[in-house]
C-alpha positions, -999 to +999 in steps of 0.1 A: +527-165-164+494-144-167+472-172-158+494-181-127+491-145-114+453-144-121+448-177-101+471-163-072+450-131-071+415-150-073+428-173-042+439-144-023+406-125-030+387-156-017+406-159+014+402-123+023+365-126+017+362-156+040+381-138+067+358-108+064+328-131+065+341-150+094+347-117+112+314-104+105+296-135+118+316-132+151+308-095+154+271-101+150+271-130+175+290-107+198+264-080+195+236-103+199+250-116+231+255-080+244+219-071+235+206-101+252+225-094+282+212-058+284+178-068+279+177-097+305+194-075+332+169-047+330+157-049+366+120-041+359+118-069+334+138-094+353+158-123+335+149-158+336+162-178+364+178-202+340+202-197+311+192-178+280+202-208+259+188-240+275+190-275+266+158-289+252+134-302+279+104-325+278+072-306+268+053-291+296+017-303+300-009-282+288-032-265+315-064-280+302-055-318+305-084-321+327-114-296+321-118-269+296-093-241+288-107-213+266-093-180+253-117-149+253-119-111+251-138-089+273-150-056+259-144-031+289-175-007+292-168+029+285-181+036+319-155+015+336-124+029+317-117+050+287-081+039+284-086+001+287-112-011+262-104-049+255-090-074+281-081-108+268-084-137+294-081-175+297-108-195+314-104-228+332-134-249+343-130-281+361-143-312+342-178-321+346-187-290+367-212-265+362-199-229+368-231-219+387-223-216+423-187-221+419-158-204+436-134-184+412-097-177+416-082-146+395-046-152+386-023-123+374+008-134+356+042-116+359+064-097+333+076-118+303+050-144+310+016-154+293-014-167+309-008-202+296+027-203+309+016-190+342-009-217+344+014-244+335+042-232+358+020-230+389+000-258+381-030-241+398-055-258+374-048-290+389-056-280+424-085-259+412-101-291+396-098-306+430-115-278+447-142-274+419-129-240+415-131-219+382-099-200+372-095-169+352-062-155+337-064-120+327-035-116+301-017-081+295-012-071+259+020-065+241+005-036+223-001-020+259+032-030+276+059-049+253+068-074+279+032-079+292+040-061+326+009-050+345+015-014+351+013-013+390+040+012+390+020+039+373-012+042+396-033+066+374-064+064+353-046+059+322-024+031+332-025+009+365-059+021+378-074+015+343-061-021+342-073-028+378-107-015+370-109-033+338-100-066+357-125-060+383-152-053+357-144-086+339-146-104+375-179-090+382-193-099+346-182-134+351-198-135+384-232-123+370-232-141+338-222-176+353-240-170+386-206-176+405-205-177+444-199-141+451-185-150+488-157-170+473-139-150+448-101-151+453-070-132+438-034-140+433-006-126+415+032-132+408+056-102+407+041-075+384+010-095+388+012-091+427+016-055+420-015-053+402-032-077+427-025-051+454-040-021+434-071-044+429-071-051+466-070-012+474-096-001+448-121-032+450-115-048+484-150-060+490-150-080+455-126-105+468-125-129+499-089-132+502-055-121+482-023-139+477+009-120+466+041-140+455+072-118+451+052-086+451+063-049+456+052-029+489+022-007+482+022+031+477+058+037+472+058+039+432+042+064+411+063+062+379+089+039+362+120+049+381+103+047+415+088+013+405+123+002+399+135+017+435+107-002+452+117-033+437+152-030+445+147-018+483+111-017+492+101+018+508+126+038+529+098+054+546+075+036+570+053+013+550+022+026+566+030+060+560+037+050+523+003+034+521-015+063+538-002+089+516-006+071+485-045+069+493-057+092+523-092+076+520-079+043+532-090+033+569-083+002+589-110-024+591-116-057+608-134-069+576-110-057+550-093-083+529-073-113+544-038-116+526-011-142+523+023-129+512+049-151+498+085-139+494+118-154+484+148-147+506+171-151+476+151-126+456+175-104+436+147-087+415+122-078+444+139-075+475+129-096+506+120-065+528+092-059+502+073-090+518+077-077+554+065-043+546+036-057+525+025-080+556+027-049+578+003-029+556-023-057+551-022-062+588-031-025+595-057-027+567-073-056+584-076-038+618-045-049+636-026-023+657+005-008+642+025-025+670+009-058+667+032-089+665+026-118+644+030-155+657+062-170+642+068-206+633+096-225+615+084-251+590+103-278+571+137-269+586+170-282+570+152-289+537+150-270+504+115-264+513+123-245+545+103-214+553+094-192+581+056-183+587+044-152+604+006-151+612-014-121+624-046-139+641-078-127+654-099-152+673-075-180+664-081-174+628-051-161+605-060-130+588-027-120+573+002-145+567+038-138+556+058-169+542+096-161+539+110-188+516+145-196+526+157-211+493+138-192+466+147-164+444+125-145+420+104-176+410+071-195+418+080-216+449+075-252+440+065-245+405+076-264+372+111-255+366+106-262+327+093-228+325+109-195+335+101-179+366+096-212+385+116-232+407+113-267+424+128-253+456+106-241+484+071-251+497+044-255+470+031-220+467-001-232+449-011-254+478-001-228+505-025-204+486-053-228+482-050-238+519-052-200+529-081-193+507-102-222+521-100-205+555-117-173+541-152-164+529-167-130+521-202-124+533-207-089+522-223-080+490-202-070+460 
């Protein structure tokens, strides 16, 4: 009788233990899902356009299939910045090509991206190889910003300005060390990388021949984390030129400032579409166009997944500022490799549009 009672007690205890264990596992899984949901819906650090748990996909081709791909560290001189001392970057050099005399493209990734992922998703190195162009990919440090966001939303000497000046110092160092063509240095960025590209354009306009901004925030409206979030959600509620001038009262319009290409997805829920329109208006003014100037509008690839509207501010038949409104694109690189986050096969090939725009521009002034 005692053995029977003991056996029943042990079975009951085991059953209760199993139930408690299963309940703990379910609770843990639920908490993990809630945490992932909260993290991925932070509007400053946007979620991946694809599901958090994705089925396995084919491996993405490396960005160095043709040519060389090296990781390096640039030691920023104290005369440039006291707050940004080491800058990691990757350098792509086309096959069988000496760097001397080459053009160079600077590519700035977005939040939650690495330089390698940015190169793979945009496939920019393949186009650069055909154009005999060197590409440099500065990479934000996790120690500096946990999700690798360039801090465009904190434009001060300890944060955004320090990062912009460090990148500019790297570019000048590469130009001098490898004797690159100073008249053909270009700049492009995605999301937070586009925000940082705008800071570089304002602080070092004569360093670059042209700039391309994909899904970037309007300039001059953010001075903190909270105002950065508001800028992304709705652009500026003020006149975009007023925002630009109030952020930097030394800015003046010039017919030889910095040509700009702006690409903006109309389905973007992270950086609202009106940011693109406001950026185009700001760069038009910076490049000497009247505040009331109207661009030439053109519809391209209508009734397809690559449909977009193109607005050109032209001078002497040459496009100085171009806005491309991408009809079927959200917060992702248009025409990119969808096996990687923040890339979509929909829309026109952004990398090709950028290269085409850059080929139209060359800077003749000294750096």
